[in-house]
Structure formats: C-alpha cells, structure tokens
C-alpha positions as CSV (number, residue, x, y, z in Angstrom):
1,M,-15.7,2.4,-24.9
2,I,-18.0,4.3,-27.1
3,T,-16.7,4.6,-30.7
4,K,-17.2,7.1,-33.4
5,E,-19.2,4.5,-35.3
6,D,-21.5,4.3,-32.2
7,M,-22.0,8.1,-32.5
8,V,-22.8,7.9,-36.2
9,E,-25.4,5.2,-35.5
10,L,-26.9,7.3,-32.6
11,F,-27.3,10.4,-34.7
12,A,-28.8,8.4,-37.6
13,D,-31.3,6.8,-35.2
14,M,-32.2,10.2,-33.6
15,K,-32.6,11.8,-37.0
16,Q,-35.0,8.9,-38.0
17,N,-36.8,8.4,-34.7
18,A,-36.3,11.1,-32.1
19,P,-39.2,13.5,-31.4
20,W,-36.9,16.4,-31.3
21,D,-34.8,18.4,-33.8
22,I,-31.2,17.2,-33.6
23,S,-30.0,20.3,-35.5
24,K,-30.7,22.3,-32.3
25,P,-29.1,22.2,-28.8
26,L,-30.3,19.3,-26.7
27,L,-29.9,18.3,-23.1
28,W,-27.0,15.9,-22.8
29,G,-26.5,13.9,-19.7
30,Y,-23.1,12.4,-18.9
31,F,-22.3,9.6,-16.3
32,F,-19.2,8.8,-14.3
33,A,-18.9,5.9,-11.9
34,D,-16.6,5.1,-8.9
35,A,-16.6,3.0,-5.8
36,T,-15.9,6.1,-3.8
37,K,-18.6,8.8,-3.4
38,A,-16.0,11.4,-2.3
39,K,-14.1,11.1,-5.6
40,L,-17.2,11.9,-7.5
41,E,-18.0,14.8,-5.2
42,G,-14.6,16.2,-5.8
43,V,-14.8,16.0,-9.6
44,S,-18.4,17.4,-9.6
45,A,-17.0,20.8,-8.6
46,L,-14.6,20.6,-11.6
47,L,-17.4,19.8,-14.0
48,K,-19.6,22.5,-12.5
49,A,-16.9,25.0,-13.2
50,Q,-17.0,23.9,-16.9
51,G,-20.7,24.7,-17.0
52,Y,-22.2,21.3,-16.3
53,Q,-25.3,21.1,-14.1
54,I,-24.9,18.5,-11.3
55,V,-28.0,16.3,-11.4
56,G,-26.8,14.1,-8.5
57,I,-24.7,11.3,-7.1
58,Y,-26.5,8.0,-6.7
59,D,-25.7,4.8,-5.0
60,S,-26.2,1.7,-7.2
61,K,-27.9,-0.1,-4.2
62,P,-25.5,-3.0,-4.2
63,E,-26.3,-6.5,-3.0
64,A,-24.6,-7.5,0.2
65,S,-22.0,-9.5,-1.8
66,V,-21.2,-6.7,-4.3
67,P,-19.3,-3.5,-3.4
68,A,-21.2,-0.2,-3.8
69,L,-20.8,1.7,-7.0
70,W,-21.6,5.4,-7.1
71,W,-22.8,7.3,-10.2
72,L,-22.3,11.0,-10.9
73,H,-24.8,12.4,-13.4
74,V,-24.2,15.8,-15.0
75,E,-26.0,17.6,-17.7
76,K,-25.5,20.5,-20.2
77,V,-27.5,21.9,-23.1
78,E,-25.2,21.6,-26.1
79,H,-25.4,21.2,-29.8
80,H,-23.5,18.1,-31.0
81,T,-22.9,16.2,-34.2
82,A,-21.5,12.7,-34.3
83,D,-18.0,14.1,-34.5
84,T,-18.3,16.6,-31.7
85,L,-20.0,14.1,-29.4
86,H,-17.2,11.6,-30.1
87,V,-14.7,14.3,-29.1
88,R,-16.6,15.0,-25.9
89,N,-16.7,11.3,-25.0
90,Q,-12.9,11.0,-25.6
91,E,-12.4,14.1,-23.3
92,F,-14.5,12.4,-20.6
93,Y,-12.7,9.1,-20.8
94,K,-9.5,11.0,-20.3
95,F,-11.0,13.1,-17.5
96,A,-12.1,9.9,-15.7
97,E,-8.6,8.4,-16.1
98,E,-6.8,11.6,-15.0
99,H,-9.0,11.7,-11.8
100,Q,-8.7,7.9,-11.2
101,L,-12.4,7.3,-11.5
102,E,-13.6,3.8,-12.3
103,S,-15.2,4.9,-15.5
104,Y,-16.9,7.4,-17.7
105,D,-20.0,5.4,-18.6
106,G,-21.5,7.4,-21.5
107,M,-24.4,9.7,-22.1
108,D,-28.0,10.2,-22.7
109,V,-30.0,12.9,-24.5
110,G,-33.3,14.6,-24.5
111,P,-35.0,17.8,-25.5
112,A,-33.6,21.0,-24.1
113,A,-37.1,21.9,-22.9
C-alpha cells in the first residue's frame, strides 16, 4: 500500500528532478489489476463516468504455470499535492475493495502535454 510518506517523497523527487512544473495540472495514470478482464471492463465504465480516460485493459502475458492478470490503466489531468494524491490513492484502494478487484496498483505521472 502506498503511504502518505511515499507521496511526500514522490513530490520532493519531482520538485527536484522532474522536467515539468509540479504546481500545474499533470497527467496522472492509475492502475487496477484483476484476474478477470470482465471485472475491469465493468469498473472502467464507472471510472469513465468520473472523468477518467480509459487507456486500456492489458493482459500480463502470463507464463503457462501462472494465471493471467489483467491491468486497467486510466488517466486524468489533475493538480495534486502529496496530500491530495494520498487521498486519491486511499479512494482507489477502497474502490478496488468495493468492486472486489485484486488490487489498485498505484499511479504514474507525466506532463499534461
């Protein structure tokens, strides 16, 4: 689970090293995982209704001995601080639990373009 301390470290690192201005909106990507593609397809409509862009649902390309894992990637241009991103992560952990997804797996960030 991603902690608030992780968010503080992330923002400190971005402030020091990122080639973009963290005081402006950025493109945030969020990732959910489940063994069932249909579950991710179902929740993608809920996330889209909340303003998230669906990037895709991807198969983890499992080995024969390992069950498949599917990944849902959504994005949204948002302005965050360490505090607001921590809150968003907590919301997504709860969302994953409520919809019986295997996990909310965190986020990535880039320039809003």
